[in-house]
Backbone as CSV, one residue per row, in Angstrom:
resi,resn,N_x,N_y,N_z,CA_x,CA_y,CA_z,C_x,C_y,C_z
1,MET,3.109,-13.226,-31.802,4.067,-12.589,-30.907,3.708,-12.922,-29.463
2,ALA,4.689,-13.404,-28.686,4.444,-13.818,-27.302,4.269,-12.603,-26.406
3,VAL,3.450,-12.769,-25.382,3.249,-11.704,-24.419,4.548,-11.437,-23.673
4,SER,4.797,-10.175,-23.301,5.998,-9.809,-22.545,5.612,-8.967,-21.348
5,LEU,6.456,-9.023,-20.320,6.225,-8.288,-19.076,7.508,-7.589,-18.675
6,THR,7.433,-6.276,-18.450,8.586,-5.512,-17.985,8.209,-4.788,-16.704
7,ALA,9.214,-4.565,-15.855,9.005,-3.870,-14.585,10.019,-2.748,-14.474
8,THR,9.548,-1.538,-14.161,10.423,-0.391,-13.956,9.996,0.328,-12.676
9,LEU,10.898,1.143,-12.156,10.630,1.867,-10.919,9.804,3.111,-11.202
10,GLU,8.710,3.283,-10.469,7.962,4.531,-10.463,8.305,5.226,-9.151
11,ALA,9.255,6.159,-9.238,9.912,6.674,-8.042,8.999,7.461,-7.115
12,ALA,7.911,8.028,-7.630,7.068,8.902,-6.805,6.571,8.216,-5.546
13,ARG,6.249,6.927,-5.639,5.773,6.188,-4.463,6.509,4.866,-4.311
14,LEU,7.712,4.768,-4.890,8.513,3.538,-4.855,7.680,2.334,-5.274
15,ALA,7.015,2.467,-6.421,6.165,1.411,-6.945,6.848,0.722,-8.118
16,ALA,6.408,-0.501,-8.404,6.826,-1.193,-9.618,5.784,-0.911,-10.690
17,ARG,6.228,-0.381,-11.821,5.340,-0.133,-12.962,5.443,-1.338,-13.884
18,LEU,4.365,-2.080,-13.990,4.342,-3.342,-14.727,3.649,-3.131,-16.059
19,ASP,4.369,-3.407,-17.139,3.891,-3.154,-18.497,3.740,-4.496,-19.217
20,VAL,2.509,-4.856,-19.512,2.209,-6.098,-20.236,1.943,-5.730,-21.694
21,VAL,2.716,-6.317,-22.593,2.650,-5.967,-24.014,2.357,-7.227,-24.822
22,ALA,1.673,-7.033,-25.934,1.350,-8.100,-26.893,0.407,-9.139,-26.284
23,ILE,-0.636,-8.656,-25.609,-1.672,-9.568,-25.125,-2.411,-10.133,-26.331
24,PRO,-2.584,-11.451,-26.405,-3.238,-12.044,-27.586,-4.643,-11.493,-27.808
25,ALA,-4.993,-11.303,-29.059,-6.331,-10.808,-29.404,-7.379,-11.817,-28.951
26,GLY,-8.450,-11.310,-28.390,-9.542,-12.166,-27.956,-9.398,-12.715,-26.557
27,ALA,-8.274,-12.445,-25.872,-8.086,-12.935,-24.507,-9.114,-12.287,-23.581
28,ASP,-9.489,-13.032,-22.542,-10.523,-12.549,-21.629,-9.952,-11.768,-20.451
29,THR,-9.027,-12.376,-19.704,-8.510,-11.765,-18.481,-7.006,-11.975,-18.385
30,TYR,-6.397,-11.173,-17.506,-4.982,-11.375,-17.179,-4.817,-11.249,-15.668
31,THR,-3.831,-11.961,-15.144,-3.513,-11.908,-13.723,-2.006,-11.766,-13.568
32,ILE,-1.591,-10.830,-12.705,-0.173,-10.673,-12.385,0.021,-11.067,-10.925
33,GLU,0.949,-11.978,-10.683,1.263,-12.418,-9.330,2.716,-12.109,-9.007
34,ARG,2.977,-11.917,-7.713,4.330,-11.599,-7.231,4.777,-12.717,-6.292
35,THR,5.964,-13.267,-6.563,6.518,-14.324,-5.730,7.751,-13.795,-5.007
36,SER,7.773,-13.942,-3.683,8.871,-13.470,-2.839,9.878,-14.597,-2.608
37,PRO,11.065,-14.289,-2.053,12.070,-15.334,-1.815,11.575,-16.468,-0.927
38,SER,10.606,-16.199,-0.041,10.076,-17.252,0.824,9.230,-18.258,0.057
39,GLY,8.896,-17.934,-1.182,8.004,-18.778,-1.962,6.560,-18.349,-1.906
40,ALA,6.251,-17.356,-1.070,4.884,-16.852,-0.973,4.502,-16.128,-2.262
41,THR,3.318,-16.428,-2.777,2.817,-15.818,-4.011,1.526,-15.078,-3.711
42,THR,1.430,-13.858,-4.224,0.230,-13.055,-4.003,-0.095,-12.272,-5.255
43,GLY,-1.360,-11.981,-5.459,-1.774,-11.215,-6.621,-1.460,-9.744,-6.471
44,VAL,-1.148,-9.102,-7.585,-0.908,-7.660,-7.600,-2.264,-6.956,-7.596
45,ARG,-2.397,-5.990,-6.717,-3.687,-5.308,-6.544,-4.128,-4.666,-7.866
46,GLY,-5.362,-4.976,-8.259,-5.902,-4.445,-9.502,-5.591,-5.276,-10.721
47,ALA,-4.856,-6.373,-10.568,-4.477,-7.201,-11.715,-4.746,-8.676,-11.439
48,VAL,-5.845,-8.966,-10.764,-6.260,-10.344,-10.506,-7.537,-10.606,-11.298
49,ALA,-7.436,-11.484,-12.308,-8.564,-11.754,-13.207,-9.125,-10.445,-13.768
50,ALA,-8.211,-9.530,-14.122,-8.628,-8.226,-14.659,-9.043,-8.387,-16.119
51,PRO,-10.088,-7.714,-16.556,-10.516,-7.841,-17.956,-9.499,-7.237,-18.912
52,VAL,-9.302,-7.901,-20.030,-8.374,-7.423,-21.056,-9.047,-6.336,-21.872
53,SER,-8.327,-5.244,-22.107,-8.811,-4.157,-22.953,-7.684,-3.771,-23.896
54,GLY,-7.691,-4.316,-25.094,-6.613,-4.052,-26.033,-5.475,-5.043,-25.867
55,THR,-4.339,-4.688,-26.400,-3.181,-5.589,-26.389,-2.133,-5.195,-25.359
56,ARG,-2.465,-4.217,-24.491,-1.482,-3.749,-23.506,-2.186,-3.442,-22.196
57,ALA,-1.462,-3.644,-21.092,-1.989,-3.300,-19.773,-0.864,-2.715,-18.934
58,LEU,-1.194,-1.686,-18.154,-0.243,-1.042,-17.248,-0.788,-1.127,-15.828
59,VAL,0.038,-1.623,-14.909,-0.386,-1.810,-13.521,0.726,-1.304,-12.617
60,ARG,0.355,-0.739,-11.464,1.338,-0.327,-10.456,1.217,-1.235,-9.238
61,ASP,2.362,-1.659,-8.733,2.398,-2.431,-7.487,3.055,-1.561,-6.431
62,TYR,2.231,-1.025,-5.520,2.726,-0.148,-4.466,3.167,-0.916,-3.222
63,GLU,3.036,-2.234,-3.232,3.191,-3.006,-2.010,4.388,-3.948,-2.008
64,LEU,5.149,-4.022,-3.083,6.248,-4.978,-3.094,7.261,-4.647,-2.000
65,PRO,7.811,-5.663,-1.345,8.773,-5.414,-0.271,10.010,-4.682,-0.788
66,LEU,10.588,-3.844,0.051,11.801,-3.106,-0.297,13.033,-3.984,-0.071
67,ASP,14.076,-3.733,-0.852,15.338,-4.473,-0.723,15.136,-5.979,-0.818
68,THR,14.234,-6.407,-1.676,13.911,-7.828,-1.807,13.701,-8.162,-3.281
69,ASP,14.321,-9.236,-3.745,14.103,-9.705,-5.109,12.747,-10.390,-5.208
70,VAL,11.910,-9.943,-6.138,10.607,-10.565,-6.354,10.485,-10.935,-7.831
71,THR,9.666,-11.922,-8.107,9.413,-12.362,-9.478,7.951,-12.152,-9.804
72,TYR,7.690,-11.392,-10.871,6.338,-11.165,-11.343,6.027,-12.140,-12.479
73,THR,4.821,-12.670,-12.472,4.350,-13.556,-13.534,2.987,-13.070,-14.003
74,VAL,2.858,-12.861,-15.320,1.561,-12.518,-15.882,1.009,-13.750,-16.591
75,THR,-0.264,-14.016,-16.357,-0.949,-15.164,-16.957,-2.149,-14.652,-17.742
76,ILE,-2.193,-14.997,-19.033,-3.278,-14.581,-19.920,-4.247,-15.751,-20.072
77,VAL,-5.534,-15.478,-19.868,-6.564,-16.514,-19.907,-7.586,-16.185,-20.995
78,ASP,-7.942,-17.208,-21.755,-8.953,-17.067,-22.798,-9.900,-18.267,-22.699
79,GLY,-11.172,-17.991,-22.436,-12.138,-19.068,-22.330,-11.850,-20.048,-21.210
80,GLY,-11.236,-19.566,-20.131,-10.930,-20.427,-18.996,-9.618,-21.170,-19.116
81,ALA,-8.918,-21.045,-20.243,-7.646,-21.743,-20.455,-6.501,-20.746,-20.522
82,VAL,-5.356,-21.118,-19.972,-4.158,-20.281,-20.028,-3.589,-20.338,-21.431
83,VAL,-3.414,-19.162,-22.050,-2.902,-19.114,-23.425,-1.485,-18.568,-23.507
84,ASP,-1.016,-17.863,-22.465,0.352,-17.329,-22.518,0.760,-16.850,-21.129
85,THR,2.062,-16.862,-20.851,2.605,-16.353,-19.595,3.938,-15.666,-19.881
86,ALA,4.356,-14.814,-18.934,5.669,-14.172,-19.004,6.091,-13.821,-17.583
87,THR,7.395,-13.756,-17.339,7.908,-13.443,-16.005,9.003,-12.384,-16.093
88,VAL,9.216,-11.688,-14.978,10.313,-10.732,-14.861,10.685,-10.630,-13.386
89,THR,11.970,-10.448,-13.116,12.458,-10.272,-11.752,12.741,-8.795,-11.510
90,PHE,12.406,-8.327,-10.316,12.533,-6.899,-10.024,12.938,-6.712,-8.570
91,ARG,13.599,-5.588,-8.298,14.040,-5.269,-6.935,14.120,-3.756,-6.786
92,ILE,13.698,-3.259,-5.641,13.890,-1.856,-5.292,14.947,-1.796,-4.200
93,ASP,16.119,-1.281,-4.542,17.182,-1.099,-3.548,16.906,0.191,-2.801
94,TYR,16.741,0.073,-1.499,16.315,1.220,-0.702,17.190,1.292,0.536
95,ASP,18.186,2.165,0.503,19.151,2.222,1.596,18.963,3.455,2.479
96,GLN,17.818,4.127,2.352,17.562,5.283,3.197,16.890,4.842,4.491
97,CYS,16.755,5.778,5.427,16.259,5.413,6.751,14.749,5.418,6.843
98,GLU,14.056,6.100,5.928,12.617,6.251,6.066,11.876,4.942,5.840
99,ALA,10.773,4.783,6.544,9.797,3.749,6.252,8.649,4.405,5.479
100,TRP,7.781,3.585,4.942,6.636,4.115,4.185,5.339,3.677,4.834
101,LEU,4.395,4.601,4.922,3.010,4.272,5.196,2.297,4.267,3.844
102,VAL,1.668,3.154,3.511,1.043,3.000,2.198,-0.468,2.997,2.352
103,ASP,-1.118,3.954,1.699,-2.566,4.015,1.642,-3.013,3.104,0.503
104,LEU,-3.722,2.036,0.820,-4.109,1.050,-0.183,-5.215,1.540,-1.093
105,ALA,-5.892,2.624,-0.730,-6.990,3.152,-1.536,-6.597,4.379,-2.338
106,ARG,-5.709,5.216,-1.779,-5.341,6.478,-2.415,-3.831,6.649,-2.365
107,PRO,-3.119,6.374,-3.460,-1.659,6.454,-3.455,-1.109,7.819,-3.091
108,THR,-1.885,8.894,-3.331,-1.371,10.226,-3.006,-1.151,10.404,-1.511
109,ASN,-1.846,9.625,-0.683,-1.670,9.741,0.761,-0.467,8.963,1.282
110,SER,0.093,8.065,0.480,1.264,7.308,0.915,2.455,8.245,1.054
111,LEU,3.277,8.009,2.065,4.399,8.912,2.301,5.479,8.235,3.134
112,PRO,6.724,8.708,2.986,7.799,8.226,3.867,7.711,8.930,5.211
113,VAL,7.951,8.185,6.276,7.932,8.746,7.623,9.103,8.164,8.410
114,VAL,9.413,8.806,9.508,10.413,8.287,10.433,9.685,7.547,11.545
115,ILE,9.993,6.276,11.713,9.394,5.506,12.796,10.170,5.818,14.080
116,GLU,9.493,6.422,15.021,10.135,6.698,16.299,10.121,5.472,17.211
117,ARG,9.024,4.731,17.143,8.908,3.607,18.072,7.900,2.588,17.562
118,MET,8.285,1.348,17.603,7.362,0.220,17.501,8.000,-0.862,18.366
119,GLN,7.896,-0.661,19.663,8.739,-1.369,20.625,8.247,-2.770,20.950
120,GLU,6.938,-2.920,21.083,6.400,-4.202,21.515,5.364,-4.726,20.525
121,LEU,5.350,-6.039,20.352,4.267,-6.733,19.672,3.563,-7.570,20.730
122,ASP,2.294,-7.288,20.958,1.549,-7.920,22.044,0.672,-9.033,21.470
123,PHE,1.033,-10.291,21.767,0.317,-11.444,21.232,-0.666,-11.970,22.282
124,ASP,-1.958,-11.776,22.055,-2.979,-12.356,22.928,-3.314,-13.764,22.453
125,ALA,-3.720,-14.603,23.386,-4.119,-15.965,23.060,-5.417,-16.298,23.779
126,ALA,-6.247,-17.087,23.125,-7.507,-17.535,23.730,-7.218,-18.760,24.592
127,THR,-7.364,-18.619,25.898,-7.048,-19.707,26.816,-8.115,-19.794,27.902
128,GLY,-8.200,-20.956,28.482,-9.057,-21.157,29.634,-8.308,-21.944,30.693
129,VAL,-8.253,-21.419,31.898,-7.563,-22.066,33.016,-8.628,-22.538,34.003
130,HIS,-8.683,-23.826,34.241,-9.722,-24.421,35.081,-9.074,-25.034,36.321
131,ARG,-9.335,-24.466,37.478,-8.800,-24.976,38.736,-9.683,-26.121,39.251
132,VAL,-9.032,-27.187,39.655,-9.738,-28.371,40.136,-9.438,-28.566,41.619
133,LEU,-10.475,-28.814,42.378,-10.281,-29.046,43.811,-9.373,-30.254,44.051
134,ASN,-8.491,-30.079,45.038,-7.576,-31.145,45.458,-6.600,-31.534,44.355
135,ARG,-6.278,-30.570,43.500,-5.272,-30.802,42.448,-4.476,-29.521,42.285
136,ARG,-3.148,-29.654,42.374,-2.310,-28.451,42.300,-2.337,-27.821,40.901
137,ALA,-2.122,-28.626,39.863,-2.033,-28.082,38.499,-3.424,-27.915,37.908
138,PRO,-3.676,-26.801,37.213,-4.981,-26.607,36.592,-5.103,-27.405,35.292
139,VAL,-6.311,-27.526,34.827,-6.567,-28.012,33.476,-6.663,-26.779,32.570
140,MET,-5.902,-26.804,31.492,-5.831,-25.617,30.622,-6.208,-25.979,29.198
141,THR,-7.037,-25.138,28.615,-7.370,-25.268,27.190,-6.862,-24.019,26.482
142,SER,-6.395,-24.199,25.253,-5.828,-23.054,24.525,-6.020,-23.234,23.033
143,LEU,-6.035,-22.095,22.326,-6.143,-22.040,20.871,-4.959,-21.239,20.329
144,PRO,-4.729,-21.261,19.015,-3.602,-20.506,18.459,-3.669,-19.021,18.828
145,ALA,-2.513,-18.426,19.078,-2.453,-17.000,19.421,-2.928,-16.152,18.251
146,TRP,-3.517,-15.007,18.591,-3.933,-14.067,17.561,-2.731,-13.283,17.032
147,THR,-2.943,-12.584,15.898,-1.892,-11.697,15.394,-1.658,-10.585,16.412
148,PRO,-0.467,-9.990,16.409,-0.129,-9.044,17.486,-0.779,-7.689,17.324
149,SER,-0.921,-7.014,18.441,-1.267,-5.593,18.463,-0.016,-4.821,18.871
150,ALA,0.024,-3.549,18.536,1.220,-2.752,18.797,0.867,-1.283,18.796
151,GLU,1.787,-0.461,19.324,1.695,0.989,19.169,2.784,1.421,18.203
152,LEU,2.375,2.100,17.151,3.291,2.614,16.146,3.347,4.126,16.282
153,ALA,4.537,4.672,16.506,4.727,6.116,16.623,5.599,6.598,15.469
154,VAL,5.103,7.563,14.704,5.855,8.113,13.582,5.974,9.623,13.751
155,LEU,6.992,10.200,13.098,7.248,11.642,13.164,7.043,12.260,11.791
156,THR,6.407,13.436,11.759,6.252,14.186,10.517,6.826,15.583,10.717
157,ASP,7.323,16.166,9.620,7.985,17.469,9.680,7.099,18.621,9.236
158,THR,6.105,18.331,8.386,5.281,19.395,7.820,3.801,19.106,8.074
159,LEU,2.996,20.151,7.950,1.557,19.969,8.104,0.982,19.147,6.956
160,GLU,1.596,19.221,5.766,1.138,18.404,4.645,1.340,16.922,4.951
161,GLN,2.495,16.581,5.549,2.716,15.196,5.944,1.732,14.783,7.039
162,ARG,1.514,15.665,7.996,0.544,15.389,9.061,-0.831,15.104,8.478
163,ASP,-1.246,15.927,7.506,-2.556,15.747,6.897,-2.650,14.413,6.154
164,ALA,-1.550,14.017,5.498,-1.555,12.744,4.774,-1.712,11.571,5.731
165,VAL,-1.015,11.641,6.874,-1.148,10.569,7.865,-2.561,10.556,8.437
166,ARG,-3.106,11.732,8.718,-4.488,11.813,9.201,-5.455,11.179,8.210
167,ALA,-5.283,11.508,6.927,-6.179,10.974,5.907,-6.036,9.462,5.794
168,LEU,-4.800,8.983,5.884,-4.526,7.554,5.768,-5.080,6.791,6.966
169,TRP,-4.744,7.239,8.161,-5.161,6.531,9.375,-6.636,6.738,9.681
170,GLY,-7.217,7.833,9.222,-8.614,8.109,9.522,-9.587,7.610,8.480
171,SER,-9.101,6.845,7.494,-9.960,6.421,6.382,-10.876,5.266,6.740
172,GLY,-10.528,4.500,7.774,-11.307,3.317,8.109,-10.830,2.060,7.415
173,TYR,-9.753,2.162,6.619,-9.226,1.008,5.897,-7.897,0.561,6.507
174,PRO,-7.529,-0.711,6.328,-6.181,-1.126,6.731,-5.118,-0.382,5.922
175,PHE,-3.899,-0.356,6.442,-2.805,0.276,5.719,-1.576,-0.633,5.792
176,LEU,-0.592,-0.333,4.975,0.632,-1.120,4.918,1.782,-0.322,5.519
177,LEU,2.464,-0.908,6.478,3.737,-0.382,6.973,4.818,-1.105,6.196
178,ARG,5.597,-0.361,5.427,6.517,-0.927,4.444,7.933,-0.434,4.733
179,THR,8.807,-1.348,5.098,10.176,-0.963,5.432,11.154,-1.956,4.827
180,SER,12.413,-1.568,4.839,13.469,-2.510,4.490,13.525,-3.601,5.549
181,PRO,13.837,-4.849,5.163,13.966,-5.914,6.164,14.972,-5.585,7.261
182,GLU,15.953,-4.714,6.970,16.953,-4.355,7.975,16.332,-3.655,9.177
183,GLN,15.158,-3.055,9.005,14.485,-2.394,10.129,13.708,-3.378,10.993
184,GLY,13.687,-4.652,10.586,13.055,-5.667,11.411,11.554,-5.782,11.243
185,ILE,10.995,-5.138,10.220,9.550,-5.181,10.020,9.198,-5.776,8.664
186,GLY,9.798,-5.261,7.593,9.408,-5.697,6.262,8.054,-5.123,5.898
187,ASN,7.156,-5.958,5.390,5.790,-5.541,5.064,4.840,-6.026,6.145
188,MET,4.041,-5.106,6.701,3.101,-5.457,7.770,1.802,-4.700,7.542
189,TYR,0.708,-5.441,7.354,-0.603,-4.828,7.168,-1.247,-4.638,8.531
190,LEU,-1.742,-3.434,8.773,-2.237,-3.071,10.095,-3.624,-2.452,10.002
191,GLY,-4.457,-2.796,10.984,-5.746,-2.143,11.153,-5.679,-1.236,12.363
192,LEU,-6.319,-0.093,12.274,-6.200,0.934,13.307,-7.355,0.844,14.292
193,THR,-7.055,0.981,15.581,-8.111,1.078,16.593,-8.182,2.470,17.220
194,GLY,-7.270,3.351,16.876,-7.272,4.728,17.369,-5.889,5.328,17.215
195,PHE,-5.813,6.668,17.139,-4.498,7.304,17.068,-4.522,8.657,17.761
196,VAL,-3.317,9.079,18.152,-3.124,10.323,18.895,-2.128,11.192,18.135
197,GLU,-2.430,12.486,18.026,-1.502,13.443,17.422,-0.925,14.338,18.512
198,GLU,0.404,14.449,18.566,1.072,15.279,19.566,1.904,16.354,18.879
199,ARG,1.941,17.542,19.481,2.889,18.571,19.051,4.247,18.283,19.693
200,LEU,5.291,18.308,18.887,6.625,18.126,19.451,7.096,19.386,20.162
201,LEU,6.640,20.548,19.662,6.960,21.825,20.290,5.651,22.505,20.662
202,THR,5.662,23.243,21.753,4.422,23.872,22.214,4.051,25.110,21.404
203,VAL,5.001,25.627,20.636,4.704,26.808,19.822,3.649,26.439,18.786
204,GLY,2.588,27.247,18.695,1.461,26.895,17.840,1.810,26.761,16.370
205,THR,2.793,27.531,15.907,3.111,27.503,14.481,4.094,26.400,14.120
206,ALA,4.656,25.695,15.079,5.624,24.634,14.778,4.891,23.448,14.159
207,PRO,5.293,23.000,12.949,4.519,21.968,12.248,4.865,20.537,12.651
208,GLU,5.963,20.334,13.370,6.386,18.966,13.671,5.357,18.252,14.555
209,ARG,5.117,16.963,14.231,4.135,16.190,14.974,4.666,14.781,15.263
210,ARG,4.185,14.237,16.358,4.328,12.806,16.639,2.925,12.212,16.588
211,LEU,2.744,11.163,15.787,1.450,10.508,15.693,1.595,9.070,16.166
212,ARG,0.769,8.700,17.157,0.841,7.371,17.754,-0.440,6.598,17.438
213,ALA,-0.267,5.437,16.827,-1.411,4.630,16.416,-1.457,3.340,17.215
214,ALA,-2.634,3.024,17.746,-2.877,1.705,18.331,-3.430,0.831,17.207
215,CYS,-2.738,-0.255,16.901,-3.101,-1.029,15.721,-2.922,-2.525,15.972
216,VAL,-3.470,-3.315,15.067,-3.375,-4.764,15.142,-3.066,-5.285,13.745
217,GLN,-2.224,-6.312,13.676,-1.864,-6.875,12.381,-3.061,-7.613,11.777
218,VAL,-3.297,-7.362,10.471,-4.401,-7.996,9.754,-3.866,-8.653,8.491
219,GLU,-4.708,-9.482,7.878,-4.334,-10.075,6.602,-4.385,-9.017,5.504
220,ARG,-3.615,-9.267,4.459,-3.628,-8.359,3.317,-5.026,-8.339,2.691
221,PRO,-5.602,-7.144,2.493,-6.921,-7.074,1.851,-6.896,-7.706,0.463
222,ASP,-7.999,-8.292,0.088,-8.123,-9.025,-1.169,-7.716,-8.142,-2.350
223,PRO,-6.660,-8.522,-3.106,-6.210,-7.669,-4.213,-7.155,-7.662,-5.397
224,ALA,-8.095,-8.605,-5.454,-9.042,-8.615,-6.561,-10.182,-7.636,-6.346
225,LEU,-10.487,-7.331,-5.081,-11.634,-6.496,-4.770,-11.262,-5.089,-4.331
226,TYR,-10.083,-4.925,-3.828,-9.676,-3.692,-3.142,-8.596,-3.032,-3.989
227,VAL,-8.981,-2.090,-4.863,-8.079,-1.542,-5.873,-7.901,-0.040,-5.642
228,PRO,-6.659,0.468,-5.659,-6.450,1.903,-5.434,-6.898,2.742,-6.616
229,ALA,-7.329,3.944,-6.319,-7.694,4.900,-7.359,-6.427,5.541,-7.918
230,PRO,-6.400,5.911,-9.218,-5.239,6.625,-9.767,-4.983,7.906,-8.969
231,PRO,-3.719,8.333,-8.880,-3.394,9.461,-8.003,-3.850,10.821,-8.494
232,ASN,-3.948,11.018,-9.794,-4.317,12.341,-10.285,-5.820,12.555,-10.173
233,THR,-6.216,13.808,-10.052,-7.626,14.172,-9.921,-7.993,15.213,-10.965
234,TYR,-9.290,15.324,-11.223,-9.750,16.326,-12.173,-9.412,17.732,-11.691
235,ALA,-9.517,17.947,-10.390,-9.209,19.281,-9.851,-7.752,19.646,-10.117
236,ASN,-6.848,18.682,-9.961,-5.436,18.965,-10.219,-5.182,19.197,-11.705
237,VAL,-5.845,18.411,-12.558,-5.690,18.599,-14.005,-6.165,19.996,-14.409
238,LYS,-7.305,20.401,-13.890,-7.855,21.718,-14.238,-6.946,22.843,-13.758
239,ALA,-6.329,22.659,-12.582,-5.453,23.699,-12.060,-4.115,23.746,-12.792
240,THR,-3.704,22.641,-13.409,-2.390,22.567,-14.053,-2.419,23.035,-15.499
241,TRP,-3.483,22.660,-16.243,-3.560,23.003,-17.661,-4.816,23.815,-17.919
242,ALA,-4.636,24.955,-18.555,-5.766,25.863,-18.775,-6.681,25.382,-19.893
243,THR,-6.111,24.691,-20.901,-6.901,24.242,-22.045,-6.597,22.784,-22.355
244,TYR,-7.502,22.174,-23.122,-7.267,20.788,-23.528,-6.055,20.684,-24.437
245,ALA,-5.832,21.692,-25.267,-4.678,21.670,-26.167,-3.371,21.635,-25.369
246,ALA,-3.310,22.434,-24.305,-2.108,22.422,-23.463,-1.944,21.074,-22.774
247,LEU,-3.043,20.489,-22.333,-2.988,19.161,-21.708,-2.503,18.117,-22.699
248,HIS,-3.062,18.126,-23.891,-2.696,17.128,-24.908,-1.249,17.273,-25.326
249,ALA,-0.748,18.497,-25.351,0.650,18.706,-25.738,1.608,18.209,-24.670
250,ALA,1.199,18.253,-23.405,2.092,17.877,-22.313,2.014,16.402,-21.962
251,VAL,0.834,15.813,-22.119,0.612,14.432,-21.692,0.082,13.631,-22.873
252,GLY,0.793,12.574,-23.221,0.463,11.834,-24.427,-0.623,10.788,-24.283
253,THR,-0.772,10.186,-23.112,-1.717,9.090,-22.947,-2.553,9.298,-21.684
254,TYR,-3.679,8.588,-21.642,-4.528,8.665,-20.451,-3.799,8.108,-19.237
255,ASP,-3.032,7.043,-19.428,-2.301,6.464,-18.295,-1.306,7.467,-17.725
256,ALA,-0.588,8.159,-18.623,0.380,9.157,-18.154,-0.321,10.285,-17.402
257,LEU,-1.532,10.626,-17.819,-2.291,11.668,-17.122,-2.778,11.174,-15.763
258,ALA,-3.354,9.975,-15.732,-3.921,9.455,-14.491,-2.858,9.236,-13.431
259,TYR,-1.627,8.922,-13.881,-0.556,8.623,-12.928,0.507,9.709,-12.906
260,THR,0.068,10.960,-13.134,0.913,12.118,-12.884,0.694,12.531,-11.435
261,TYR,1.709,12.349,-10.598,1.561,12.639,-9.179,1.719,14.138,-8.948
262,PRO,0.761,14.782,-8.304,0.891,16.218,-8.019,2.157,16.498,-7.209
263,ALA,2.827,17.609,-7.530,4.070,17.943,-6.825,3.817,18.183,-5.345
264,THR,2.698,18.810,-5.030,2.323,19.041,-3.629,0.891,18.534,-3.441
265,PRO,0.732,17.215,-3.329,-0.623,16.664,-3.266,-1.335,17.041,-1.985
266,GLU,-2.628,17.273,-2.111,-3.456,17.499,-0.935,-3.950,16.156,-0.422
267,ALA,-4.072,16.039,0.886,-4.592,14.807,1.466,-6.013,14.564,0.965
268,SER,-6.347,13.303,0.727,-7.672,12.972,0.202,-8.337,11.940,1.100
269,PRO,-8.895,12.369,2.228,-9.548,11.419,3.125,-10.843,10.893,2.525
270,VAL,-11.239,9.686,2.933,-12.495,9.111,2.459,-13.663,10.003,2.879
271,VAL,-13.665,10.413,4.136,-14.649,11.371,4.651,-13.878,12.620,5.071
272,PRO,-14.212,13.801,4.538,-13.433,15.010,4.870,-13.473,15.313,6.363
273,TRP,-12.347,15.837,6.867,-12.308,16.306,8.250,-13.044,17.636,8.355
274,LEU,-13.459,17.980,9.543,-14.157,19.257,9.740,-13.218,20.416,9.442
275,PRO,-13.718,21.487,8.841,-12.871,22.650,8.554,-12.461,23.342,9.847
276,ASP,-11.299,24.006,9.807,-10.800,24.675,11.019,-10.917,26.198,10.904
277,ASP,-11.659,26.686,9.892,-11.752,28.130,9.723,-13.209,28.618,9.782
278,VAL,-14.048,27.880,10.503,-15.430,28.321,10.627,-15.730,28.667,12.072
């Protein structure tokens, strides 16, 4: 039986759920790659030379561009040789106004936000201008321009959203700004150099915030090494189901349990922020 690949929408974080079925017995690794209309091909995070365990694999792609047709290809390798492949085309039609901030390490921190401003892209270049005596024009040396820096300002409505942005931006890792191409951005990986949180209203209990990030565009982190953790946690499982029997009756597989997104997830920063009640 030939290997097959299917893609479905996982609506909680607008991810592609990739289901690889009928992996040949004895296969060593599998790799799933995504090809965009430009012809650019990139590996799906967590599915690059991933070890085979059984005849099925489930992977989530949280980074595929919105409103864009992409083609996924799974390649099965045994003993260094390709033994089977399969492809599927997938698209997420997204006609809403929100953009997404994607936490590459913790999917629970990813959230839709309203971009208030990303007005300028500042491209610095390494140059040297050498003035020569008795010559009007200088001698100039230059190298390719660096990727741009920018200020990204987003708006949040609740303290839970504020906390998620804090956890995402304060983690020390790059993040993905993910929008429909109609917004003029598409997918942009950014590294943070600092951010500011502002109250939109001076009233202390008003939860609305403006968060402004100083950031620079970076390359996509290596999908083979940098893999997100499943969104569910032991603490959430314990709070949701009182006994193992109740858990087993509600959730049939480990994958379904690991990828049950909490209805009201708590922010999960890499390093906890200081408590505000001491």
